[in-house]
Every structure is written in C-alpha cells, then in structure tokens.
N, C-alpha and C positions, 0 to 999 in steps of 0.2 A: 226840653231841652238838651237833657241826657242820652234821649230818644237820637237827636238830632244829629250828634256828637258819634255814638254810635254805630249811624249809618253811614256818617264820611269818614270815619276808622274803619269801617268793612273795605269800602270804597276804595281808599288808600294801601288797605292791604293785600285786594285782589288783584288790584289793579283792572279796574271797571272803572269804564269815565260811560258819565250818562250824555246820549247824545238827543235830541231834540230830532226830529225829523217832520217833515213837512210831506205829512201822507197824502194832501192832495194833491202834489204835483207826484205821475208815478215817475217819471224819469228821478226826478230827486230821489223820491224811494228808493227806485234801485240803484244806483249811482253809490249810495252811503249804506248802504246794508251791504250790496254786494262788495264794497272795501273793505269793508270789516274783516279782518283775518281772525273771526271766530271758530272756536276751538272746542265750544260748549257742543256736548250729546248726550241725547236721553231715550234714542231709540236705539237697537240694532236690531240689524235682517240680517242676513243670510248676504255675506262680504259688504256690507256696508252697514252706515250710523248715518245717524244725521239727528239734530234739535228741534224738537218737537215745543212751539212755543206757548206761553202759558196760556188756559185757555181754551188750547184745542186738546183734540181726545185721540187716542188712535182706535180704529172701529175693527177693522180686520184686515187681515191679511190674503195675498193668492199672488204663489211662487212669489218674485220679487217685488211686487207691488203693493202699495199701503193703502188702504180707505181712512182717511182724517173725515174729522169733523168738527165743526165752530159754527157759534152763532148762525144757525141756519144754513150753511153750507155747508157741502160734503169736499173733500178732496180729495183727488186721485193722482198720489204720487207713483210715477214709473222707473226706475233704476236700471241702465241698461250698460252692468256690467261687463257683457260682453266687448261693447267699445271703449268701454277705460281701458282695459283690459290689453286689449291688441291696439289701444291707445287713436283708435279708430280716428281721421280728418274729418271732422265736419263741416257744412257749409251752408248758413242757411240762408235762400234769397229771399229780395225785399217785399213784402205785399202791400200792397196800397188797395184804395177801396174799402176799406175797414175801419171800424172805429180808431182801434189803438194799434201800431206797428213797431217796436223796439229792435234791432239788430245790437247786437251785445259783440263786444271784440276786443281780444285783449287773451292773456294766455287761457284760460278759460270762456268756451265760447256758447253763444245760446241766444235765442231772442224771448221776449214777450209778446203777444198779439191778444184783442179783444174785437169778437165779432157779434156783432147781436145780429140775433135769432127770435124775430117777433119781440117778443119784451122782457126778453131775457137776452143777456151777455155772457157770452163763451170766453172764460179764458184759457189760455194755454200758454205755459211760460214754462222754457226748458234751458236749463244751465249744468252744465258740469257733469255731464249723461245724466242727467236725470231729468224728468220734466213733470208738473204738474196741470192738471185739467181741473177746471171748476165753472160751473152754471149757476150764474149768480142775479139778482137785481142789481142796475145803476148806482143805488145808494150804498151796494157792499163790494164794488171795484176795489178799493183804494186800501180797503182792511184785507181783502184777500190777497194782492199784490205786496203788500210789507206780508203777511205771513208764510207766503210762498218763497219770499226774497228771504228770509228769515233759513227756512226749510234748505232750498237750494245752494245757498251759500254755505251750509255747514255737512252739507254730502261729503261725509272722507269713507272710501272704498278700503278693503281690505285684502290686497294681492294675493295673497297667499289662500286664504279660504278662496278665495275669485280660482284661482289654478289646481286649489281640489277639487271645485265640482265641477271645471272646466275635463277633468284627467277623471273624474267617475261620473259621465254625461249629463253634468245634471241639467245642462241648457239644452239638451238634443230630445226632439218629442217624438220619439220612433222615427220617420221619415224625411222630418223639416228639424230645418237648424231655431234652437230659440231664438227669436228677434223681437226685443219689448215692444220698440216701438213704432212695429207695425203690425206684429201678430195681436195684443192686445186692441188695439184698437178695432178690429170687423169683432170683440166679443164682448156680450153685454152684460160681464161682470163689471167692469172699470169702463170709462168714458162717461154716459150717461147711463145711471142707476133711474129706470121709469117711475119703479117705486117710490123711491125717494123724492125725487121732484112733485110727485102726485102727494105725496105726503106732506114736503113742508111747505106749499103753496107759494103765493105771490110774496 
C-alpha cells in the first residue's frame, strides 16, 4: 500500500500521466504518441537530442545517424539537421499498394510506411526532420512503431550548435553537400546491415 501511494505521489509531483495505448492499431499508436508534448531526453547528438525508450540500447553513431537496438531489431535513426535549420518545406506523396502507409500533417510533417519484402517488413518512419528505418518480422511491427513514435516525437534540435557546424563546413563532404536522407541510403553502414540481419535470424 505504501509503494502504491509513493508511485501516485511521484506521478502527481512530476505531472506525468499514465496513458494506455492500443498498440495493435498503428494509426492509434502514432496519433497518441505524437500528440504528447514529451520533453524528455536521454541521448545527445551533434546538434540534436532525443529520448531513447526503456529497453532500447544505443549501439553506434555515424555522422548524425544513430544505430539502436531492441528485442532483436536494429533501428537506424537519421537526423536531417540542415533541412531543420533552413526550415525546408517537406511534402510527402501518398503511396499505394504497400502493406501500410500513413501521411502525417500538421505543424510537424512526416509519414510512416511499411513495405513487405519477402518474409520481412521494411518500416520507414519520417517525422520532424528525422527518420527511422528497421527491417522486422510481422509480429514486431507494433513495438517498432511505438518505439519509433517516441523517439521521433522527442527529437529536439539545437540551432546554435547546427549553425556552428555549418560555419565550420561540418556538413560539406569535399565536393558534395551533406544531405542525410539521400546520401546515406546509398551506403552500407545504415539502412540495411546484412551482417545484423543474418545474425538476428527470423
């Protein structure tokens, strides 16, 4: 009884509220999590920070991209600091004939899509100038969408740090301008790590 009273008191003092989410409904999960003004963070990158949900593990960083892991799934987080800094207008076309697609409109824009590839499901979730990709089994979809929603909804940028990085040509790679969402998709390190996929199995 004392433990229950202590938990209730902590929730009251911190202003936190317990929200039950129906994670079997992808649309509901996205709506509920993205609607929260969650200011928590426990990971700090170069010019950004975000909240890594309990049970997830940080693995590695490549430039502005983080590799994460949870319950047999590798998550690849891309952060587009340049587009954020210049407040680039983003517009995502609707997609059809795939397993799942959801366009997200509002102050922060994005989309979530799931494409079936053989016996796996390729999740791409874009929101607030950040993107998460993962390749999962069907029974892992709901958990990955939930974790991705929390991460992407808590990404916060530091404009002062980004400006310093721009002035120091941090985003310039010799002859080409650094563009995360297009450049990284052609590299092996992120998007799909074949070694990870083979080691993880079905």
